[in-house]
C-alpha positions in Angstrom: 49.5 20.6 35.0 46.6 18.5 33.7 45.3 15.4 35.1 43.5 12.4 33.5 40.2 13.7 34.7 40.8 17.1 32.9 40.5 15.3 29.6 37.2 13.7 30.4 34.4 15.8 28.7 31.8 17.3 31.0 28.4 15.5 30.5 25.6 17.7 29.3 22.7 18.5 31.6 19.7 16.2 31.1 16.0 17.1 31.6 12.8 15.3 31.0 11.0 16.1 27.8 8.1 17.9 29.6 10.7 20.3 31.1 12.7 20.6 27.8 13.2 24.2 26.6 10.4 25.2 24.3 8.1 22.3 24.9 4.6 23.7 25.7 3.0 20.3 26.2 2.7 16.7 24.8 -0.8 15.4 24.3 -2.6 12.2 23.2 -4.8 12.2 20.1 -8.4 11.0 19.7 -9.1 7.7 21.6 -12.5 6.7 20.3 -12.3 7.3 16.6 -15.8 7.9 15.3 -15.0 7.8 11.6 -17.1 9.9 9.2 -17.4 10.1 5.4 -16.3 13.7 5.7 -15.2 16.1 8.4 -11.7 16.7 10.0 -8.8 14.6 8.6 -7.0 12.5 11.2 -3.4 11.3 11.0 -2.6 7.8 12.2 0.6 6.3 13.4 0.9 4.1 10.2 1.0 7.4 8.2 4.3 8.5 9.8 6.9 7.1 7.4 10.6 7.8 7.3 10.3 11.1 9.0 7.3 12.4 7.0 3.5 12.4 7.0 2.2 10.2 4.1 -1.5 9.9 4.0 -2.7 7.3 1.5 -6.3 6.8 2.6 -7.9 9.8 4.4 -9.6 9.1 7.7 -12.1 11.7 8.9 -13.7 12.3 12.3 -16.8 14.4 12.9 -16.0 18.1 13.6 -17.6 17.9 17.1 -15.3 15.0 18.0 -12.3 16.9 16.9 -13.4 20.0 18.8 -13.4 17.9 22.0 -9.6 17.3 21.5 -8.2 20.9 21.1 -4.7 19.9 22.4 -4.2 17.5 19.5 -5.6 19.9 16.9 -2.6 20.4 14.8 -0.6 23.5 14.1 2.2 23.8 11.6 5.5 22.7 13.3 4.0 20.3 15.8 6.0 17.2 16.3 4.1 14.0 15.9 5.6 11.0 17.8 4.5 7.4 17.2 3.3 5.7 20.4 2.2 2.3 19.0 4.4 0.0 16.9 7.3 1.9 15.6 7.6 3.8 18.9 9.6 7.0 18.7 9.4 7.6 15.0 8.5 11.2 14.4 7.4 13.7 11.8 6.6 17.4 11.6 3.2 18.7 10.8 3.2 21.0 7.8 1.1 24.0 6.8 -1.3 21.6 5.0 -2.0 19.7 8.2 -3.1 22.7 10.3 -6.5 22.1 11.8 -6.3 18.3 11.4 -6.2 16.0 14.4 -4.4 12.7 15.2 -5.3 9.3 16.5 -4.4 8.2 20.0 -1.5 6.1 18.6 0.3 9.5 18.1 1.4 12.1 20.6 1.5 15.8 19.6 4.4 17.8 21.0 3.5 21.5 20.9 6.3 24.1 20.9 6.5 27.7 22.1 7.6 30.3 19.5 10.9 30.7 21.4 11.5 27.0 21.3 11.1 26.9 17.5 13.1 30.0 17.0 16.1 28.5 18.9 15.6 25.2 16.9 15.0 23.1 20.1 12.3 21.3 18.0 14.9 20.2 15.5 17.2 19.0 18.3 14.5 16.9 19.9 13.4 15.4 16.5 17.0 14.2 15.9 17.5 13.1 19.5 14.6 10.7 19.1 16.8 8.9 16.4 19.6 8.1 18.8 20.3 4.8 20.4 20.0 6.3 23.9 16.5 7.5 23.1 15.5 4.3 21.4 16.7 2.2 24.4 14.6 4.3 26.8 11.5 4.2 24.6 11.8 0.4 24.2 12.3 -0.2 27.9 9.3 2.1 28.7 6.9 0.4 26.3 4.6 -2.5 27.1 5.4 -6.0 25.7 2.1 -6.4 24.0 1.8 -7.6 20.4 2.4 -4.1 19.3 4.8 -2.0 21.4 2.9 0.8 23.2 4.5 3.8 24.8 2.4 5.6 27.5 2.4 9.4 27.2 3.7 9.7 30.7 6.8 7.8 29.6 7.3 10.0 26.6 7.0 13.1 28.9 9.8 11.6 31.0 12.2 10.9 28.1 15.6 12.1 29.1 16.9 14.8 26.7 20.3 16.4 26.9 20.7 20.2 26.9 24.1 20.9 25.4 26.0 24.1 25.9 25.1 26.8 23.3 28.3 26.6 21.2 28.0 22.8 21.0 24.3 22.9 20.2 24.9 25.5 17.4 27.6 23.3 15.9 25.5 20.2 16.0 22.4 21.9 14.7 24.5 23.2 11.8 25.5 19.7 11.0 22.0 18.4 11.3 20.7 21.2 9.0 23.4 20.3 6.5 22.4 16.6 6.6 18.7 17.5 6.1 19.5 19.7 3.1 21.7 17.0 1.6 19.0 14.4 2.3 16.4 16.5 0.5 18.7 16.7 -2.5 19.2 12.9 -2.5 15.5 12.3 -2.1 15.0 14.4 -5.2 17.6 12.4 -7.1 15.9 9.1 -6.1 12.5 10.4 -7.3 13.8 11.8 -10.6 15.9 8.7 -11.4 12.8 6.5 -10.8 10.5 8.7 -12.8 13.0 8.7 -15.7 13.2 4.9 -15.7 9.4 4.9 -15.8 9.5 7.3 -18.8 11.9 5.0 -20.6 9.5 2.1 -20.0 6.7 4.0 -21.6 8.8 4.8 -24.6 9.8 1.2 -25.0 6.2 0.1 -24.6 5.0 2.5 -27.3 7.8 1.3 -29.6 6.9 -2.4 -29.4 3.2 -1.9 -29.4 0.6 -3.7 -27.2 -1.9 -6.5 -27.7 -2.4 -10.3 -27.2 0.6 -11.1 -29.5 3.0 -9.3 -27.3 1.7 -10.4 -23.9 2.8 -13.1 -21.4 1.3 -14.3 -18.2 3.4 -13.3 -15.1 3.7 -16.9 -14.0 5.4 -17.8 -17.3 8.4 -15.4 -16.9 9.2 -15.6 -13.2 9.1 -17.5 -9.9 6.2 -16.4 -7.6 6.2 -17.1 -3.9 3.4 -16.4 -1.4 4.2 -14.7 1.9 4.0 -16.3 5.3 3.0 -15.2 8.8 5.7 -13.9 11.1 7.2 -16.4 13.6 8.9 -14.6 16.4 12.4 -15.9 17.2 13.7 -16.7 20.7 17.2 -16.2 22.0 18.4 -19.5 20.5 16.9 -19.2 17.1 18.5 -17.4 14.1 16.1 -15.1 12.3 15.8 -13.4 8.9 14.4 -10.0 8.0 10.6 -10.2 7.6 8.6 -7.7 5.5 5.0 -6.9 6.2 2.6 -5.7 3.5 2.5 -2.3 5.3 6.3 -1.9 4.9 5.9 -2.5 1.2 3.0 -0.1 0.9 4.8 2.6 3.0 8.1 2.3 1.3 8.8 5.8 -0.1 11.1 4.6 -2.9 11.2 1.7 -5.3 14.1 0.1 -3.3 13.2 -1.6 0.0 16.3 -1.6 2.2 16.7 -2.7 5.9 13.6 -3.6 7.8 13.2 -3.9 11.6 11.0 -7.1 11.9 12.5 -10.6 12.0 11.1 -14.1 11.7 12.2 -17.7 12.0 12.1 -19.2 8.5 13.4 -22.1 6.5 16.0 -21.3 3.8 13.6 -22.1 0.9 11.2 -19.2 1.9 13.9 -16.6 2.0 13.8 -14.4 -1.1 17.2 -13.3 -2.4 18.3 -9.7 -3.0 16.7 -8.4 -6.1 13.3 -9.9 -5.6 10.2 -7.9 -6.3 7.7 -7.7 -3.4 4.0 -6.9 -4.2 1.3 -5.8 -1.8 -2.2 -4.5 -2.5 -4.4 -1.7 -1.0 -7.7 -0.2 -2.2 -7.0 1.4 -5.6 -3.6 0.1 -6.4 -1.0 -2.6 -6.1 2.5 -1.5 -4.9 5.7 -3.2 -6.2 9.2 -2.6 -4.7 12.7 -4.1 -5.3 14.5 -5.6 -2.3 18.2 -4.8 -1.7 18.7 -7.5 0.9 17.5 -11.1 1.4 14.0 -11.1 3.1 11.1 -13.2 4.0 7.8 -11.8 2.6 4.9 -11.5 5.0 1.4 -12.8 4.6 -0.7 -11.0 2.0 2.6 -10.2 0.1 3.8 -11.9 -3.0 7.4 -12.2 -4.1 8.8 -12.4 -7.6 12.2 -13.5 -8.6 14.0 -14.0 -11.9 17.7 -14.7 -12.5 17.8 -12.2 -15.4 18.2 -8.5 -14.7 16.6 -7.8 -18.1 13.4 -9.6 -17.1 13.5 -8.1 -13.5 13.7 -4.5 -14.8 10.8 -5.1 -17.3 8.7 -6.9 -14.7 9.2 -4.1 -12.1 8.2 -1.3 -14.4 5.4 -3.3 -16.0 3.8 -3.9 -12.6 4.4 -0.2 -11.6 2.7 0.8 -14.9 -0.3 -1.6 -14.2 -0.5 -0.8 -10.5 -4.2 0.3 -10.7 -5.3 -2.4 -13.2 -3.8 -5.0 -10.9 -6.5 -4.5 -8.3 -8.7 -6.7 -10.6 -6.8 -9.7 -9.1 -7.1 -8.6 -5.5 -9.5 -10.1 -3.0 -10.7 -10.1 0.6 -11.8 -7.2 2.9 -10.9 -3.9 1.2 -8.9 -5.8 -1.5 -5.9 -6.2 0.7 -4.8 -9.7 -0.5 -3.8 -11.4 -3.8 -3.9 -15.1 -4.7 -0.7 -16.4 -6.2 -2.7 -18.5 -8.7 -4.7 -15.5 -10.0 -1.7 -13.2 -10.1 0.3 -15.8 -12.1 -2.3 -15.7 -14.8 -2.2 -11.9 -15.1 -0.9 -10.8 -18.5 1.7 -8.0 -19.0 3.4 -6.6 -22.2 6.4 -8.8 -23.1 8.3 -7.5 -26.1 11.3 -9.0 -27.8 14.6 -9.7 -26.1 16.2 -6.8 -27.9 13.6 -4.3 -26.6 13.8 -5.6 -23.1 17.7 -5.6 -23.0 17.8 -2.0 -24.3 15.3 -0.9 -21.7 17.1 -2.8 -18.9 20.5 -1.2 -19.8 19.0 2.3 -19.2 16.8 1.4 -16.3 19.5 -0.4 -14.3 21.8 2.6 -14.6 19.1 4.8 -13.2 18.3 2.4 -10.4 22.0 2.3 -9.5 21.9 6.1 -9.2 18.7 6.0 -7.1 20.1 3.4 -4.8 23.4 5.3 -4.3 21.5 8.5 -3.5 19.3 6.6 -1.0 22.4 5.0 0.6 24.1 8.3 0.9 21.0 9.8 2.6 21.1 6.9 5.1 24.9 7.4 5.8 24.4 11.2 6.3 21.7 10.5 8.9 23.9 8.0 10.7 26.8 10.4 10.9 24.7 13.2 12.3 23.1 10.9 14.9 26.5 9.6 15.8 27.7 13.1 16.6 24.7 13.6 19.0 25.4 10.2 20.7 29.0 11.1 21.2 28.2 14.3 23.0 25.4 12.7 25.2 27.6 9.9 26.5 26.2 9.9 30.0 22.5 10.2 29.4 20.5 7.8 31.6 18.7 5.1 29.6 16.5 3.3 32.1 13.2 4.6 33.3 13.8 3.4 36.8 16.9 5.6 37.1 15.0 8.8 36.3 14.3 11.1 39.3 10.7 11.8 39.9 9.8 15.4 39.4 6.7 17.4 39.7 4.7 17.2 36.5 4.2 20.5 34.9 1.1 19.2 33.1 -0.6 16.9 35.7 -3.6 16.2 33.5 -1.5 14.5 30.7 
């Protein structure tokens, strides 16, 4: 005879991260960053993007400074966890990062060989994506302008330890999701590169020169970005895109964003707008897939015609380095709308642009579908983890105090 309680799943054991199987230690990076023109490369929190390490502008520290921080000197396989801003976002250090160091805005989680062999590192990396983990990290962070998570709070993150058969099944699902995501990432990249190649072909066909050029301001609407205005509980808000999110976007399509702002309807850019943000050496352009409010130091372009939108997008991608001529300010990180509107780009006949848009739009549809499938696969895998860990404590105050295995951290 079974009772109602027999059908209730047994909750998994939960331990703090510092006691999690395979974790050797978690350590801060370099606090006082004495930058140098050469030396040891240092990874910052802003360079952890969508689960990967993406260094755009190298930051170096003197070798003697790096040597004073041996615990954050990277080995291949170390888990890098963001402690400032996008708290909890993580990436794995690769072979190319061995010997580098990290800024204090990151924590380095070092693994034992046994921990990696049993894929506990993979388990923790995906557990950080769950709502239970995110709730704990948010509650444990300060309410400063940029959320900041103390290393002690990361060390006390509650992590479930599932039974071996369950863990093997879920790790198999996670591995499958990662392989499928890698394939979709490749599809996105190839589709975008092929659209760029079609643009180059069209450009060569129509020729270049003053007779075939138009100022950007003549063919589209240009809107300057605005500062973020944080909403309160009674105000409705819209997605807000910072220049950094444009610059860090790994694909040409910018999807959901985490920040929100209070804004009037007239400053909201519709889906299909182009967002432009500069950095030293290039200007980045992305295509929005949802209505957004552009942030300060970001320009937004909108046109009713998909034909014009596709040509503009790939023209600006093609001219991304030349566009730095219209940037200004410290380290060329701002653009004046007036100067940008005068910038001239190739503008062939309607027939040429329509033929290009037909090809490019199909490739963009393929890239967007692959990116969306990647997002769905990740959501499904995370959902399976969350279902199993249904009784994990979320609040820091509810965690039992335990003796720190690494009292110096």
